[in-house]
C-alpha positions in Angstrom: 21.5 105.0 -53.4 20.6 104.1 -49.9 23.1 101.9 -48.0 22.4 98.2 -47.9 23.5 95.4 -45.6 24.2 91.7 -45.6 20.6 90.9 -44.6 19.3 92.9 -47.5 21.5 90.8 -49.8 19.8 87.7 -48.4 22.1 86.5 -45.6 20.8 86.8 -42.1 23.7 86.6 -39.6 21.3 86.8 -36.6 19.5 83.8 -37.9 22.8 81.9 -38.1 23.7 82.8 -34.6 20.2 81.7 -33.4 20.6 78.4 -35.2 23.9 77.6 -33.5 22.3 78.2 -30.1 19.3 76.1 -31.0 21.3 73.0 -32.0 23.7 73.1 -29.0 21.7 70.6 -26.9 21.4 68.1 -29.7 25.1 68.4 -30.6 26.3 68.0 -27.0 24.2 64.9 -26.6 26.6 63.1 -29.0 29.8 64.1 -27.1 32.0 61.5 -25.4 35.1 61.7 -23.2 37.3 62.3 -26.2 35.7 65.5 -27.4 37.8 68.6 -26.5 35.9 71.9 -26.1 32.4 72.5 -27.4 30.9 73.9 -30.6 31.4 77.4 -32.1 35.2 77.3 -32.4 37.0 77.3 -35.7 37.6 73.6 -35.7 36.4 70.6 -33.7 38.9 68.8 -31.5 38.9 65.1 -30.7 41.5 63.1 -28.7 42.6 59.8 -30.3 41.6 56.8 -28.2 44.4 54.6 -26.9 44.8 50.8 -27.2 45.9 50.7 -30.9 49.2 49.2 -31.9 49.3 50.9 -35.4 46.3 53.2 -35.6 45.2 54.3 -39.1 42.7 57.2 -39.6 40.0 56.6 -42.1 37.6 59.2 -43.6 34.4 59.0 -45.6 32.1 61.6 -47.1 28.7 61.4 -48.7 25.3 63.1 -49.1 21.7 62.0 -49.2 21.1 62.3 -52.9 17.6 63.2 -54.3 16.0 61.6 -51.3 16.6 65.1 -49.9 14.1 66.5 -52.4 11.3 64.4 -51.0 12.1 65.5 -47.5 12.1 69.2 -48.5 8.9 69.0 -50.5 7.0 67.0 -47.8 8.6 69.0 -45.0 9.5 65.8 -43.1 13.0 66.8 -42.2 13.7 64.8 -39.0 15.2 61.7 -40.6 17.5 62.8 -43.5 20.2 63.6 -41.0 20.2 60.0 -39.9 20.7 59.1 -43.6 23.6 61.5 -43.9 25.4 59.9 -41.0 24.6 56.3 -42.1 26.0 56.7 -45.6 29.3 57.8 -44.2 29.8 55.5 -41.1 28.5 52.4 -43.0 31.3 52.9 -45.4 33.9 53.3 -42.7 33.2 50.0 -41.1 33.7 48.2 -44.4 37.4 49.1 -43.9 37.2 48.0 -40.3 37.2 51.6 -39.0 35.4 52.5 -35.8 33.7 55.9 -36.3 35.0 58.5 -33.9 33.5 61.8 -35.0 31.3 63.5 -37.6 31.0 66.9 -39.3 28.2 68.2 -41.5 27.7 70.8 -44.1 24.3 72.5 -44.6 23.9 74.9 -47.5 20.7 76.7 -48.2 19.2 79.6 -50.1 17.6 81.0 -46.9 18.3 79.8 -43.5 15.1 78.7 -41.7 16.1 78.0 -38.1 13.5 75.5 -37.1 13.9 73.5 -40.4 17.6 73.4 -40.1 17.4 72.5 -36.4 15.2 69.5 -37.3 17.8 68.3 -39.8 20.7 68.7 -37.3 18.7 66.9 -34.6 18.5 64.0 -37.1 22.2 64.2 -37.6 22.7 64.0 -33.9 20.4 61.0 -33.6 22.4 59.3 -36.4 25.6 60.0 -34.4 24.2 58.5 -31.3 23.2 55.4 -33.2 26.7 55.2 -34.7 28.3 55.9 -31.3 30.3 58.8 -32.7 30.5 62.5 -31.8 29.2 65.4 -33.8 32.0 67.8 -33.2 31.3 70.5 -35.8 29.9 71.6 -39.1 29.2 74.5 -41.4 26.0 76.3 -42.3 26.1 78.4 -45.5 23.3 80.7 -46.5 23.7 81.3 -50.2 20.9 83.2 -51.9 21.0 82.9 -55.7 22.9 79.7 -55.5 19.9 77.7 -54.1 16.2 78.4 -54.3 14.8 79.9 -51.1 13.2 76.6 -49.9 16.1 74.3 -51.0 19.1 73.1 -49.1 21.8 70.5 -49.5 23.7 68.3 -47.1 27.1 66.7 -47.0 28.6 64.6 -44.2 32.1 63.7 -43.2 33.0 60.9 -40.8 36.4 60.0 -39.4 37.3 56.7 -37.8 40.2 54.7 -36.5 41.4 51.2 -37.5 44.2 48.9 -36.6 46.5 48.7 -39.6 46.8 44.9 -39.5 43.0 44.6 -39.6 42.4 46.7 -42.7 43.5 44.2 -45.4 40.4 42.1 -45.6 41.1 40.6 -49.1 43.7 38.3 -47.6 41.2 36.8 -45.3 38.5 36.1 -47.9 38.4 32.7 -49.7 36.2 30.4 -51.6 33.8 28.5 -49.3 33.1 31.5 -47.2 29.4 32.2 -46.5 27.5 35.4 -47.4 25.2 36.7 -44.7 22.8 39.6 -45.5 21.9 42.2 -42.9 18.5 43.6 -43.7 18.1 47.1 -44.9 15.4 49.4 -43.4 14.2 50.5 -46.8 15.5 52.1 -50.0 18.2 53.8 -47.8 19.7 56.7 -49.9 20.2 55.4 -53.4 18.0 55.2 -56.5 15.6 58.0 -55.6 15.7 59.6 -59.0 14.3 56.4 -60.4 11.8 56.1 -57.5 10.5 59.7 -58.1 10.3 59.2 -61.8 8.3 56.0 -61.5 6.1 56.6 -58.6 5.2 60.2 -59.0 5.6 61.0 -62.7 4.7 57.7 -64.3 2.2 56.2 -61.8 0.8 59.5 -60.5 1.1 58.5 -56.9 1.4 61.2 -54.2 3.1 61.5 -50.8 -0.1 60.7 -49.0 -1.0 57.7 -51.2 -1.6 54.8 -48.8 1.1 52.1 -48.8 1.4 49.3 -46.3 -1.0 51.0 -44.0 0.6 54.4 -43.9 1.4 57.4 -46.3 3.8 56.4 -49.0 6.2 59.3 -48.0 6.8 57.6 -44.7 8.1 54.5 -46.4 10.2 56.5 -48.8 11.8 58.6 -46.0 12.5 55.6 -43.7 16.1 56.4 -42.6 19.1 54.4 -43.7 20.0 51.7 -41.1 23.2 52.3 -39.3 25.2 49.0 -38.8 28.0 50.3 -36.5 26.8 48.5 -33.3 26.3 45.2 -35.2 29.8 45.5 -36.7 31.3 46.1 -33.3 29.5 43.1 -31.8 30.4 40.7 -34.7 33.9 42.1 -35.6 35.8 39.0 -34.5 33.8 36.8 -36.9 33.7 39.1 -40.0 36.2 38.4 -42.7 34.9 41.3 -44.9 31.8 43.3 -45.2 30.2 45.3 -48.1 27.9 48.3 -47.8 25.2 47.8 -50.5 24.6 51.3 -51.9 24.3 52.6 -55.5 25.2 49.7 -57.8 23.5 47.2 -55.6 24.9 43.8 -54.8 26.4 43.3 -58.2 28.7 46.3 -58.0 29.4 46.6 -54.3 30.1 43.0 -53.3 33.1 42.6 -55.7 34.9 45.4 -53.9 35.7 43.1 -51.0 36.5 40.0 -53.1 40.1 38.9 -54.0 40.9 37.9 -57.6 39.6 34.5 -58.7 36.8 34.6 -56.1 33.1 34.9 -57.1 30.0 35.5 -55.1 27.1 33.2 -55.8 23.8 34.6 -54.5 20.6 32.7 -54.3 18.0 35.4 -55.1 15.1 33.3 -53.7 16.8 33.6 -50.3 16.7 37.4 -50.4 13.9 39.0 -48.5 12.9 42.1 -50.5 10.8 44.7 -48.8 7.3 45.6 -50.1 8.5 48.8 -51.6 10.9 46.9 -53.9 8.1 44.5 -54.9 6.1 47.6 -55.9 8.9 49.1 -58.0 9.9 45.7 -59.4 6.5 45.5 -61.2 7.7 48.2 -63.6 11.5 47.9 -63.6 13.5 45.0 -65.1 15.0 42.6 -62.5 18.6 43.3 -63.6 18.0 47.0 -63.3 16.6 46.5 -59.8 19.6 44.6 -58.6 22.1 47.2 -59.9 20.1 50.2 -58.6 18.7 49.2 -55.2 19.8 47.2 -52.2 16.7 44.9 -52.6 16.4 44.6 -48.8 20.1 43.8 -48.2 21.8 46.8 -46.6 25.1 45.1 -45.7 26.7 41.7 -46.6 29.1 40.0 -44.2 31.6 37.5 -45.5 32.0 34.8 -42.8 34.0 31.6 -42.4 31.7 28.5 -42.5 32.5 27.6 -38.9 31.4 31.1 -37.7 28.0 31.2 -39.5 25.9 29.9 -36.7 27.4 32.3 -34.2 26.8 35.3 -36.5 23.3 34.3 -37.2 22.6 33.8 -33.5 23.9 37.3 -32.6 22.3 39.3 -35.4 19.2 39.5 -37.6 21.3 38.3 -40.6 20.4 35.4 -42.9 22.3 33.4 -45.5 22.1 34.4 -49.1 25.0 32.5 -50.7 28.6 31.7 -50.7 31.9 32.4 -52.4 33.3 30.1 -55.1 36.4 30.0 -57.3 35.9 31.9 -60.5 36.2 35.3 -62.1 35.7 38.1 -59.5 32.1 39.2 -59.6 28.6 38.3 -58.6 26.3 35.6 -60.0 22.6 36.0 -59.2 20.7 32.8 -59.6 
């Protein structure tokens, strides 16, 4: 038998090296003064910022879900990296953590340098929006594990919080206002239902016109990153909830103390057109436990701070907290 090599087995080391060189400018564009060294070492290094009395490190990890399948099939790969960063850093800020740095994991059946570069450039853009540094990652070429045109993403964000600021439950009480920060779209949850309904049941396609543009552009609108808004409004926020899978009804109770109930006026919510389309075929209760319904983040704010928060953001009132069993009432 003739001798074989790693490339014959499906793994191209030269392509991997070319990929690392191709992404260096995008990665370096996210660096701040706390990044130590560059990329290509065995681990990323980041100096902890000063100014904290009792700093606590926070970490979050997530993926993009089956939204990634739409990106792969449509070959629109420049935004899913933003989604990846968003799903991690939006969770960090709910525990009052300021994102510091991010790492990614890209696994594929066959590494295609230009496609992978587009994804990482999206990740870098997400990091710039989140004001955190992309200090490392891993690219795995695994033939036989993934189909040749498939890849998967995972992200890892690390942030820093002041210990005394982390316990938000003690600050939340009946009478507080609920302010919605609008989502940019479906974000990164519920896409299995979206794909089943729109493409299998309704026979729509990626290029089907919707709201004046191809449907795929609406579906791949990247998840909004709320880090800058959090930093600007931090002194006025008692708690905040990232509205992801489970919707308002499952995510909002995570920031409520016992005997406190959120009452949301559904007629005040501003659903996006894509939710109105989906809602024609899906029960309302299912909509609210699957999608964000146009609300990407909910802020819990003291009554006396409502006007300040509204004036300094694009948020709007959707309800308040009352005494009662912990949970959410939609009315």
